[in-house]
C-alpha positions as CSV (number, residue, x, y, z in Angstrom):
1,M,121.9,-108.0,120.3
2,R,119.7,-105.0,120.0
3,R,119.1,-103.8,116.5
4,K,120.6,-100.3,117.3
5,H,123.8,-101.8,118.5
6,F,124.0,-104.2,115.5
7,N,123.6,-101.2,113.1
8,I,126.4,-99.3,114.9
9,L,128.7,-102.4,114.6
10,L,127.7,-102.9,110.9
11,N,128.4,-99.3,110.1
12,K,131.9,-99.4,111.7
13,I,132.8,-102.6,109.8
14,I,131.5,-101.1,106.5
15,R,133.7,-98.0,107.0
16,G,136.7,-100.2,107.6
17,E,137.0,-99.6,111.3
18,L,137.7,-103.2,112.0
19,I,139.8,-102.6,115.2
20,W,136.8,-100.9,116.9
21,P,134.8,-104.1,117.6
22,L,137.9,-105.7,119.0
23,Q,138.5,-102.7,121.3
24,Q,134.9,-102.8,122.6
25,F,135.2,-106.6,123.1
26,S,138.4,-106.1,125.1
27,K,136.8,-103.4,127.3
28,F,133.9,-105.7,128.2
29,C,136.3,-108.6,128.9
30,L,138.3,-106.4,131.3
31,V,135.2,-105.6,133.5
32,P,134.9,-109.0,135.2
33,T,138.7,-109.3,135.2
34,S,138.9,-106.0,137.1
35,Y,136.4,-107.3,139.6
36,Y,138.5,-110.5,140.0
37,F,141.7,-108.5,140.7
38,N,139.8,-105.9,142.7
39,K,141.4,-103.0,140.7
40,P,140.4,-101.1,137.6
41,L,142.1,-102.5,134.5
42,N,140.4,-100.3,131.9
43,K,138.7,-97.0,131.5
44,P,134.9,-96.7,132.2
45,I,132.7,-98.2,129.4
46,F,129.5,-96.3,130.1
47,G,128.8,-92.9,131.6
48,G,125.7,-91.7,133.4
49,L,124.3,-88.2,133.5
50,V,121.6,-87.3,135.9
51,V,119.9,-84.2,134.6
52,T,118.0,-83.4,137.8
53,Y,116.6,-85.1,140.8
54,R,113.6,-82.7,140.9
55,C,110.3,-84.3,139.9
56,N,106.7,-83.2,140.2
57,E,105.4,-86.8,140.2
58,M,104.8,-89.0,143.2
59,C,105.4,-92.5,141.9
60,P,105.3,-95.0,144.8
61,M,108.2,-97.1,143.5
62,C,110.6,-94.2,142.9
63,S,112.8,-92.4,145.4
64,V,114.2,-89.7,143.1
65,R,112.2,-87.0,145.0
66,K,114.1,-87.8,148.2
67,N,117.4,-86.8,146.6
68,A,116.0,-83.6,145.1
69,D,118.2,-80.6,146.0
70,H,118.5,-78.2,143.0
71,H,121.4,-76.3,144.9
72,K,123.6,-79.4,144.4
73,E,122.9,-79.7,140.7
74,I,125.7,-78.8,138.3
75,N,125.2,-76.0,135.9
76,T,125.1,-76.4,132.1
77,S,128.8,-75.5,131.5
78,E,129.9,-78.1,134.0
79,F,127.5,-80.6,132.4
80,L,129.2,-79.9,129.0
81,Q,132.7,-80.3,130.6
82,L,131.6,-83.7,131.9
83,V,130.5,-84.8,128.4
84,D,133.9,-83.6,127.1
85,Q,135.6,-85.7,129.7
86,F,133.5,-88.7,128.7
87,A,134.7,-88.1,125.1
88,E,138.4,-88.0,126.2
89,L,137.9,-91.3,128.1
90,K,136.3,-92.8,124.9
91,I,133.2,-93.8,126.7
92,S,131.2,-96.2,124.6
93,G,127.8,-94.8,125.7
94,I,126.1,-92.2,127.9
95,G,122.9,-92.7,129.7
96,I,120.9,-89.6,130.5
97,T,118.5,-90.0,133.4
98,G,117.1,-88.2,136.4
99,G,113.8,-86.9,137.7
100,E,111.8,-84.7,135.4
101,P,114.3,-83.1,133.0
102,L,112.0,-80.3,131.9
103,L,111.9,-79.0,135.5
104,R,115.5,-78.0,135.0
């Protein structure tokens, strides 16, 4: 277990939030079960935010530049609404990725 995740778990237990680890465990158990039954049995566990597909690099292994269309990118207020929706769904984590974020 990564040290960061262990610290989160430890802090939750110290604060007396003993049900939280069980909730997380049940979420992760429902993922393969959902696959087996071919229907979602739980809310999403992890959310991904792509800041932008624009990139000024030309890395040979990356195809991000092929998807670059800044007209299709959502604006900042839509981005914040999406983060709020993640909070409502009680997403356990958010991954922020994309091309070169500073080009946005």
